[in-house]
C-alpha positions in Angstrom: -28.7 -7.7 47.1 -25.8 -9.6 45.4 -23.6 -7.5 42.5 -22.6 -8.6 39.3 -19.4 -9.2 38.6 -17.7 -8.5 35.8 -17.4 -11.5 32.6 -15.1 -9.4 30.7 -11.6 -9.2 31.7 -9.3 -6.1 30.3 -7.5 -7.9 27.3 -11.2 -9.4 26.3 -12.4 -5.4 26.0 -9.7 -3.9 24.8 -9.8 -7.2 22.0 -13.9 -5.6 21.1 -12.7 -2.5 21.3 -10.2 -2.4 18.6 -12.3 -4.7 16.4 -15.9 -2.4 17.2 -12.8 0.4 16.3 -11.8 -1.3 12.9 -15.3 -1.1 11.3 -15.3 2.0 12.1 -12.9 3.2 10.6 -12.6 1.6 7.6 -16.6 2.5 7.1 -15.5 6.2 7.4 -13.2 5.0 4.6 -15.4 3.8 2.3 -17.8 6.7 2.9 -14.8 9.6 1.6 -14.5 7.3 -0.7 -11.2 5.9 -0.2 -10.5 2.5 -2.0 -10.3 -1.0 0.0 -6.2 -2.7 0.0 -6.4 -4.8 -1.6 -8.2 -1.7 -4.8 -4.1 -0.3 -4.1 -2.4 -2.6 -4.5 -3.8 -3.2 -7.7 -3.6 -0.3 -8.9 -0.4 0.6 -7.5 1.2 -2.8 -9.2 -0.6 -1.9 -13.0 1.3 1.3 -12.5 5.0 -0.6 -11.5 4.5 -2.7 -14.5 4.2 0.4 -16.4 7.2 1.7 -15.3 9.0 -1.4 -16.2 7.7 -1.0 -19.0 9.5 2.3 -19.9 12.5 1.9 -18.4 13.2 -0.9 -20.7 12.2 0.7 -23.5 14.9 3.2 -22.9 17.2 0.6 -22.1 17.3 -1.2 -25.3 17.8 2.3 -27.3 20.9 2.0 -24.8 19.9 5.7 -22.9 22.1 5.7 -20.1 21.1 5.2 -15.8 21.6 8.7 -15.0 19.3 10.4 -18.4 16.5 7.6 -18.2 16.7 8.5 -13.8 16.3 11.9 -15.1 13.2 11.1 -17.7 11.4 8.4 -15.8 11.5 11.4 -12.1 13.3 7.7 -10.3 16.1 8.4 -7.9 18.5 5.7 -8.5 17.8 2.9 -5.6 13.9 2.5 -7.5 15.6 2.5 -10.6 17.8 -0.5 -9.4 14.5 -2.1 -8.2 12.6 -1.6 -11.2 15.8 -3.4 -13.6 15.7 -6.3 -11.4 12.7 -7.2 -12.2 13.1 -6.5 -16.2 
């Protein structure tokens, strides 16, 4: 009696396993109530827009940079990043 040989090589086997694991992990995240990446990115973009608006308002009032950073609770590099968006 002849034995069958595997047609699926190692890389293909690993690719299929990664795909299966990715789908499983995504399903588990949804069950836990985690949001999809697209929703998360939209939420973060909205938060950034609000911070830029707040920064613009404080700059228009003439508040100093150090005080703005303290009020908003942000770091100096993040302040500079937000200011570029104005």
